[in-house]
Structure formats: structure tokens, C-alpha cells
C-alpha positions in Angstrom: -34.1 6.2 1.4 -31.2 6.3 3.8 -30.9 5.7 7.5 -29.9 9.3 8.0 -33.4 10.4 7.1 -35.2 8.1 9.6 -37.1 9.5 12.5 -36.9 7.6 15.8 -39.3 8.0 18.8 -37.8 9.5 21.9 -37.1 7.6 25.1 -39.7 9.7 26.9 -42.4 8.3 24.8 -44.1 5.9 27.2 -47.1 5.0 25.0 -46.1 2.6 22.3 -47.3 3.2 18.8 -50.2 0.9 17.7 -49.3 -1.7 15.2 -52.4 -1.0 13.0 -51.1 2.6 12.6 -47.8 1.3 11.2 -48.9 2.0 7.6 -50.0 5.5 8.5 -47.1 6.6 10.6 -44.1 4.6 9.4 -44.6 3.8 5.8 -46.2 7.0 4.6 -43.6 9.6 4.1 -44.0 13.1 5.6 -43.5 15.6 2.8 -42.6 19.2 3.5 -41.7 22.0 1.3 -38.0 22.2 0.4 -37.1 19.3 2.8 -36.1 15.7 2.2 -38.6 12.8 2.7 -38.5 11.4 6.2 -39.7 8.1 7.6 -40.5 6.9 11.1 -39.0 3.6 12.1 -39.4 1.8 15.4 -36.1 1.0 17.3 -37.6 -2.4 18.1 -37.3 -3.4 14.5 -33.6 -2.4 14.4 -32.9 -4.6 17.4 -33.6 -7.6 15.3 -30.6 -6.9 13.1 -28.4 -5.5 15.9 -27.5 -9.0 17.2 -26.4 -10.1 13.7 -24.5 -6.9 13.0 -22.3 -7.4 16.1 -20.5 -10.2 14.3 -19.5 -7.9 11.5 -18.6 -4.8 13.6 -17.0 -5.9 16.8 -14.1 -8.4 17.4 -15.1 -11.9 18.3 -13.6 -14.6 20.6 -13.0 -12.5 23.7 -11.3 -14.2 26.7 -11.0 -12.6 30.1 -8.0 -13.8 32.1 -8.1 -13.5 35.9 -5.8 -11.0 37.6 -2.3 -12.2 38.6 0.0 -11.2 41.4 1.7 -8.6 39.2 -1.6 -7.2 38.2 -3.7 -7.6 41.3 -6.3 -5.0 40.3 -6.8 -5.6 36.6 -7.9 -8.5 34.6 -6.5 -9.0 31.1 -9.0 -9.2 28.1 -7.5 -11.0 25.2 -8.7 -12.4 21.9 -8.1 -15.5 19.8 -9.0 -16.2 16.2 -11.8 -18.2 14.6 -14.2 -18.5 11.6 -16.3 -15.6 12.7 -13.4 -13.2 12.0 -14.2 -13.6 8.3 -17.4 -11.6 8.8 -15.5 -8.9 10.6 -12.9 -8.8 7.8 -15.6 -8.5 5.2 -17.3 -5.6 6.9 -14.0 -3.6 7.3 -13.2 -4.5 3.7 -16.3 -2.5 2.7 -15.1 0.3 4.9 -11.7 0.2 3.2 -13.4 0.5 -0.2 -15.3 3.6 1.0 -12.1 5.2 2.4 -10.3 4.4 -0.9 -13.0 6.2 -2.8 -13.0 9.2 -0.6 -9.2 9.6 -0.9 -9.4 9.1 -4.7 -12.2 11.7 -5.2 -11.4 14.4 -2.8 -7.6 14.3 -2.9 -6.0 12.5 -5.8 -8.5 13.5 -8.5 -8.1 17.2 -7.6 -4.3 16.9 -7.9 -4.6 15.1 -11.2 -6.7 17.9 -12.7 -4.1 20.5 -11.8 -1.0 18.5 -12.9 -2.5 17.2 -16.2 -0.7 13.8 -16.0 -0.7 11.3 -18.9 -2.6 8.0 -18.6 0.5 6.1 -17.4 1.5 8.7 -14.8 -2.2 9.1 -13.8 -2.5 5.4 -12.8 0.9 5.3 -11.1 0.1 8.5 -9.2 -3.1 7.1 -7.9 -1.4 3.9 -6.9 1.3 5.7 -5.0 -1.1 8.1 -3.4 -3.3 5.3 -2.0 -0.4 3.1 -0.8 1.6 6.0 0.7 -1.4 6.9 2.9 -2.0 3.3 4.0 1.7 2.6 4.6 2.1 5.8 6.8 -1.0 4.9 8.9 0.1 1.3 9.3 3.7 2.2 10.2 2.5 4.5 13.0 -0.1 2.1 14.3 2.3 -0.9 14.1 5.1 0.9 15.8 2.8 1.9 18.6 1.8 -1.8 19.1 5.5 -2.9 19.1 6.3 -0.4 21.8 3.2 -1.1 23.9 3.7 -4.9 23.6 7.4 -4.7 24.5 8.6 -6.3 21.3 11.3 -3.6 20.9 12.6 -3.7 24.5 12.5 -7.5 24.6 12.7 -9.2 21.2 12.8 -12.6 22.8 9.0 -12.4 23.1 8.9 -13.4 19.4 9.8 -17.0 20.3 9.3 -17.2 24.1 5.5 -16.4 23.8 5.0 -18.9 21.0 2.3 -20.0 20.0 0.7 -16.6 19.8 -2.9 -17.7 20.2 -4.1 -14.9 22.4 -3.8 -11.3 21.3 -4.6 -7.9 22.7 -7.4 -5.9 21.2 -5.1 -3.5 19.3 -3.1 -6.3 17.8 -6.0 -8.3 16.6 -7.7 -5.2 15.2 -4.5 -4.4 13.4 -4.5 -7.7 11.6 -8.2 -7.4 10.9 -7.5 -4.1 9.3 -4.6 -5.4 7.3 -6.5 -8.3 5.9 -9.5 -6.1 5.1 -7.3 -3.6 3.2 -5.5 -6.2 1.1 -8.7 -8.1 0.4 -10.3 -4.9 -0.8 -7.5 -4.5 -3.3 -9.0 -7.4 -5.4 -12.2 -5.6 -6.3 -10.3 -2.3 -6.7 -8.5 -3.8 -9.6 -11.8 -3.8 -11.4 -13.0 -0.5 -10.1 -9.8 1.3 -11.0 -9.8 -0.3 -14.5 -6.3 -1.6 -14.1 -4.4 -2.6 -17.2 -4.2 -6.3 -18.0 -0.4 -6.2 -18.0 -0.3 -4.7 -14.4 -2.8 -7.1 -12.9 -0.3 -10.1 -12.4 2.2 -7.8 -10.7 -0.3 -6.4 -8.3 -1.8 -9.9 -7.5 1.7 -11.2 -6.7 2.3 -8.3 -4.4 -1.1 -8.6 -2.6 -0.6 -12.4 -2.0 2.9 -11.8 -0.7 1.8 -9.3 1.9 -1.2 -11.5 2.9 1.2 -14.4 3.6 3.1 -12.1 5.9 0.1 -11.3 8.1 1.0 -13.6 11.0 1.4 -12.9 14.7 4.6 -11.9 16.4 7.3 -11.9 13.7 4.8 -10.9 11.0 4.1 -7.6 12.8 7.8 -6.7 12.9 8.3 -7.6 9.3 5.2 -5.7 8.2 6.3 -2.5 9.9 9.8 -2.7 8.4 8.4 -3.5 5.0 5.8 -0.7 5.1 8.3 1.9 6.1 10.6 1.2 3.1 7.7 1.0 0.7 6.3 4.3 2.1 9.6 6.0 1.2 9.4 4.7 -2.3 5.8 5.8 -3.0 6.2 9.2 -1.4 9.4 9.7 -3.5 7.5 8.7 -6.6 4.8 11.3 -5.8 7.5 14.0 -5.6 9.1 12.8 -8.8 5.8 13.2 -10.7 5.5 16.8 -9.5 9.2 17.5 -10.3 11.2 15.0 -12.4 14.5 16.4 -11.2 13.8 15.0 -7.7 16.0 12.0 -7.3 17.1 12.1 -3.6 14.2 10.1 -2.3 15.0 7.2 -4.6 18.6 7.1 -3.4 17.6 7.0 0.2 15.0 4.3 -0.6 17.6 2.2 -2.4 19.8 2.1 0.6 17.0 1.3 3.1 15.6 -1.3 0.8 18.8 -3.3 0.9 19.0 -2.8 4.7 15.4 -3.9 5.1 16.0 -7.1 3.2 19.0 -7.9 5.4 17.1 -7.1 8.6 14.2 -9.3 7.5 16.6 -12.3 6.9 18.4 -11.7 10.2 15.2 -11.5 12.2 13.7 -14.5 10.5 16.7 -16.7 11.0 17.1 -15.5 14.6 13.4 -16.2 15.5 12.6 -19.3 13.4 16.1 -20.9 13.1 17.4 -20.4 16.6 14.7 -19.2 18.9 11.9 -21.7 18.0 14.4 -24.5 17.5 15.4 -24.3 21.1 11.9 -24.1 22.5 10.6 -26.9 24.7 7.2 -27.3 23.0 8.2 -28.8 19.6 5.2 -30.8 18.4 2.4 -30.3 15.8 -0.9 -29.4 17.5 -3.6 -27.9 15.3 -6.0 -27.2 18.2 -3.4 -25.3 20.2 -2.0 -23.6 17.1 1.4 -25.0 17.6 3.4 -25.6 14.4 6.9 -25.6 15.8 8.3 -28.7 14.0 11.4 -29.0 11.9 9.5 -29.3 8.5 7.4 -26.2 9.1 10.4 -24.2 10.3 12.3 -25.1 7.1 9.3 -24.3 4.9 8.9 -20.9 6.6 12.6 -20.0 6.3 12.7 -21.1 2.7 9.6 -19.1 1.8 11.1 -16.0 3.4 14.4 -16.4 1.7 12.8 -17.0 -1.7 10.6 -13.9 -1.2 13.5 -11.7 -0.3 15.7 -13.0 -3.2 12.8 -12.3 -5.6 12.5 -8.8 -4.3 16.2 -8.2 -4.6 16.2 -9.5 -8.1 13.4 -7.1 -9.1 15.2 -4.3 -7.2 18.5 -4.9 -9.2 16.6 -4.9 -12.5 14.8 -1.7 -11.6 18.1 0.0 -10.6 19.8 -1.1 -13.8 16.9 0.2 -15.9 17.0 3.5 -14.2 20.8 3.7 -14.6 20.5 3.1 -18.3 17.8 5.6 -18.8 19.7 8.2 -16.8 23.0 7.6 -18.7 21.3 7.8 -22.1 19.5 11.0 -21.1 22.7 12.7 -20.0 24.9 11.4 -22.8 26.4 14.4 -24.8 25.6 14.6 -28.4 28.6 13.4 -30.6 29.5 16.0 -33.3 29.9 14.6 -36.7 33.0 15.7 -38.7 32.3 17.1 -42.2 33.2 14.5 -44.8 34.8 15.6 -48.1 33.3 13.9 -51.1 34.4 14.1 -54.7 32.4 15.6 -57.5 30.3 18.7 -57.8 29.1 18.8 -54.3 32.6 19.1 -52.9 33.5 22.0 -55.2 30.4 23.8 -54.3 31.2 23.4 -50.6 34.7 24.8 -51.2 33.5 27.7 -53.1 30.9 28.6 -50.4 33.4 28.2 -47.5 32.8 26.3 -44.3 29.1 25.6 -43.6 28.0 27.7 -46.6 29.6 31.0 -45.5 31.4 33.2 -48.0 35.2 33.7 -47.5 37.8 35.8 -49.3 39.2 32.6 -51.0 35.9 31.8 -52.6 35.0 32.3 -56.3 32.9 35.3 -55.5 35.8 37.4 -54.0 36.5 40.8 -55.7 40.0 39.7 -56.7 38.8 36.8 -58.8 36.1 38.8 -60.4 38.8 41.4 -61.5 41.1 38.8 -63.0 38.2 37.3 -65.0 37.2 40.7 -66.4 40.8 41.4 -67.6 
């Protein structure tokens, strides 16, 4: 029984259905030949759950600010965060699971059947296919927010507008979608039957991205990180289709290093210099203000450690690829024939080089003539 098969009364129906006929009209299915079973449900019964479903579907904590002199005709509608946002994250986590399954079944599985990948390549191809689609969508969406919110034209908003308690609709929905996607990755580890040795690597990656989902600076760093990771996964997809394709990895290697440098520069500029010169430097949990020296040092230390860890893994990855590439292209060394004493050496001399018969061998016509005389 699905909601798509329910029959609803029309608005023109002025006479309400009697409650005693509920068993006859609503619970008894109408069966027709070669058609699905349909049920009749009152919209009044759906209104009971409609109020509870709003918490899961729509964004909560809406605040309408009055119009200012610059915007005399429009009032700004902003959002802040709270405990009810967990219900919204949970709902969109289920949506992310459904989208993940659709991409897997209708796109990736069809390509896997044609390419006939091994088990190792099959799992990596699925991972890169899912992440490349998510990174591309998030990069386009995040770039649109950065342009519309004037973060690119005026980067000083990163520390001048702190604390970032109030957000626009698109920015809050962006973070809701990010949290929902990365939380959906935990059950996907079970659904995709991930290998035990790959689970710690993916857990570390998921937690690292979740910690970066903060306002202002986190949006810039996420877009930068997603763009670099998109190049890596799309290059790996092309590599699986053609193993001679290496140009994408070279471009990714350069942008990966530049991305780490830009991350450190933006973090030091925002946290180390911008917030350090701000007037409001006190710890206030109710206002969401954490601009104190200890928190700034902890944030900068965590970002530096994360970037150093990523660079260490990147260097090890490049060294491993360089070794594999050098061993694959190394020319085979020809072994010189060794002369050994005994019967085997005489046999080799008689039969010539590599077993070929020459005129100096024992089977030449001249030697046979001398022996007959």
C-alpha cells in the first residue's frame, strides 16, 4: 500500500463522508480488472501528521528582520540554528540515501556491467562515481552562495560579520544538505558492504569533513576542498576506462598543493588576524561567540594538523605511484650467456650460438669428409 494509490475526495464535495461508512469506503479496497488496488483516505486524517512533518521537511527558526533605509521595501528573512534542525537533517539524510541508490542502480551499475571491472576496481569506481556527482553539485551550489553573499567581492565579511548566527535560506539549507549527506555515509558503509580495511579510512574522511561544516570560513574551505576532490575522482573514473589516462592526476596534484596553501592562508588571515582584531572578544554561548584566544589557537592548530596530515598522505600516494610507474616502464635487462665447463659447454659450441648450426660446428661437411678419410 503506497500513498500514490490513495484516492482523495475533491474540494467540490460539500457533503462530508459519514464516519460509520469509513469501513465500507476507506478500508475496503476497490478492485478492478488489471488495475492496482486503490484506497480512499480523508485529507482530515493527513492534517494530523502534517504539523509534525513540517519539522522534518522545512527549515526551522525563521526570523524576519524589519526593512532598513537601504532596503526600504523589503524585509530580510533569516534563520538561526537549534535542536530542531536535527529532525531536518534526519529527513534529508533519508533523501540522500534514496538519491544514492538511484545513482548506483541506474548509472553506475550499468557502466560496471559493460566494463567488467574486478572487485577492487568495482568498489573504487562506485565510490568515485558517487563522490564526483556530489562534489560537482556542491561546488556549483557553494560558488553561487559565495557570489550572492558577497564573500568573493568582500572577503572581510568572514571576520566582520562574526558571529555568524543568522543565515540566509540558501546558506542554511546548504549546510543542512551537507550534514545530511555525510551522515548518510555511515549507513552506506553497511549497505555497500565496504571492506573492513577501508572503513577506518572513510570514517576519518567523513569526520574531517563534518568538522569543516561551519559558517563563513567553512563555506569557502568546503568549496575549495570539493573542487580539488572532484578533479581527483573524475580523473580516477577516466583512468578506470583507460589506464593510459594520467593527465588528470597531474593537474590534480598541482591543485591539491595549491588548495592546501590557500586553506592555510585563509585560515590564518581570518582566525589569526581578522578575529584577533575584532572588538567583541569574549566567550558567550548564548550569542554563539567563541572569539577568545584559546579557541582561536585550537582552531588554527586543528586546521594546520589536518592540512599536514593530508599532505603526508598525498606525498605517500605520489611516491607509491612513482614507484609503480618506474617499475612498469623499466626495460628488461638482457642476461649475457655464461660459459660453463664440461659437457654442456662443448654442446653449446658445437651447436653454435643459441643452438643454431654454423660452418664451424662438428656437423659441417668439411669435418665429415676428414673423418671419412
